[in-house]
C-alpha positions as CSV (number, residue, x, y, z in Angstrom):
1,M,9.0,4.2,2.4
2,A,12.3,3.5,0.5
3,T,13.5,0.3,-1.0
4,V,17.0,-0.8,0.1
5,T,18.9,-3.1,-2.3
6,K,21.4,-5.8,-1.4
7,K,24.1,-3.6,-3.0
8,E,23.2,-0.7,-0.7
9,L,23.3,-3.1,2.3
10,I,26.7,-4.5,1.2
11,D,28.1,-0.9,0.9
12,R,26.7,0.1,4.3
13,I,28.1,-3.0,6.0
14,A,31.5,-2.7,4.3
15,D,31.7,0.9,5.6
16,Q,30.6,0.0,9.1
17,T,33.1,-2.9,9.4
18,A,35.9,-1.2,7.5
19,T,36.0,-4.2,5.2
20,K,36.5,-4.3,1.5
21,R,33.2,-4.3,-0.4
22,V,34.1,-7.6,-2.2
23,I,34.6,-9.4,1.1
24,A,31.4,-8.0,2.6
25,K,29.5,-9.1,-0.6
26,R,31.0,-12.6,-0.4
27,I,30.0,-13.0,3.3
28,I,26.5,-11.7,2.8
29,Q,25.9,-13.8,-0.3
30,S,27.2,-16.9,1.5
31,F,24.8,-16.2,4.4
32,L,21.8,-15.8,2.0
33,D,22.8,-18.9,0.1
34,A,23.0,-20.9,3.4
35,V,19.6,-19.6,4.5
36,I,18.0,-20.7,1.2
37,D,19.8,-24.1,1.4
38,E,18.5,-24.7,4.9
39,L,14.9,-23.8,3.9
40,R,15.1,-25.9,0.8
41,Q,16.0,-28.9,3.1
42,G,13.0,-28.2,5.2
43,N,14.9,-26.8,8.2
44,R,13.8,-24.1,10.5
45,L,16.1,-21.1,11.0
46,E,16.0,-19.3,14.3
47,F,17.9,-16.1,14.9
48,R,17.2,-15.1,18.5
49,D,15.6,-11.7,19.0
50,F,15.5,-11.3,15.2
51,G,13.0,-13.9,14.0
52,V,12.3,-17.3,12.7
53,F,12.2,-18.5,9.1
54,E,10.2,-21.7,8.3
55,H,9.2,-23.3,5.1
56,K,5.5,-24.0,4.7
57,D,3.9,-26.3,2.1
58,R,0.6,-24.9,0.8
59,Q,-1.9,-27.4,-0.6
60,G,-3.4,-26.9,-4.1
61,R,-6.8,-25.4,-4.2
62,M,-9.5,-24.0,-6.5
63,A,-9.7,-20.2,-6.8
64,Q,-11.8,-17.8,-8.8
65,N,-10.5,-15.2,-11.3
66,P,-12.2,-12.0,-10.1
67,K,-12.5,-10.6,-13.6
68,T,-14.0,-13.5,-15.4
69,L,-15.3,-15.5,-12.4
70,E,-13.8,-18.5,-14.0
71,Q,-12.6,-21.3,-11.7
72,V,-8.8,-21.7,-11.7
73,A,-6.7,-24.5,-10.2
74,V,-3.9,-23.1,-8.0
75,P,-1.1,-25.6,-7.7
76,A,0.5,-26.7,-4.4
77,K,3.6,-24.7,-3.5
78,R,6.2,-24.2,-0.9
79,T,6.5,-20.8,0.8
80,V,8.5,-19.2,3.5
81,K,7.0,-18.0,6.8
82,F,8.7,-15.4,8.9
83,K,7.9,-14.6,12.4
84,M,9.5,-11.5,14.0
85,G,11.6,-12.0,17.1
86,R,11.1,-10.1,20.4
87,L,13.7,-7.4,19.8
88,M,12.7,-6.7,16.2
89,K,9.0,-6.5,17.2
90,K,9.9,-4.1,20.1
91,Q,12.1,-1.8,17.9
92,L,9.5,-1.7,15.1
93,Q,6.7,-0.8,17.6
94,D,8.9,1.8,19.3
95,S,9.7,3.5,15.9
96,L,6.0,3.3,15.0
97,S,4.8,5.0,18.2
98,T,7.3,7.9,17.7
99,R,6.0,8.8,14.3
100,G,2.7,10.3,15.5
101,P,-0.8,9.5,14.3
102,R,-1.4,6.5,12.0
103,L,-4.1,6.0,9.5
104,H,-6.6,3.3,10.6
105,T,-9.0,1.6,8.2
106,S,-12.3,0.5,9.6
107,G,-14.2,-2.5,8.3
108,D,-16.3,-0.4,6.0
109,G,-13.3,1.1,4.2
110,A,-13.4,4.4,5.9
111,V,-10.0,5.8,6.8
112,A,-9.5,7.8,10.0
113,A,-6.5,9.1,12.0
114,K,-5.7,6.9,14.9
115,P,-3.5,8.2,17.8
116,A,-0.2,6.6,18.3
117,D,-0.2,3.9,21.1
């Protein structure tokens, strides 16, 4: 699995739209800034068929350091929840089923090949 950077996406979109890279970068950055701003304000962003972004406030809790078994306080924080839209889910499932057998992990940690659905 490859990592795609924002720069690579900007280059790709600039080529596809026959737009200057600087303009594509400004548009994409404006979009990302707007998404962050809306989430910061507590708003929900819904992009039909793509997905929904929502902010979620997580309460503080006590956890345990697995190495030392020491109790550690985990502070409250705000996270972002993303739920895939119908079209994205379908396309990801279709691409998964065309790749052949998948590895499946059972509850006991054993790994076996699982036929594609």
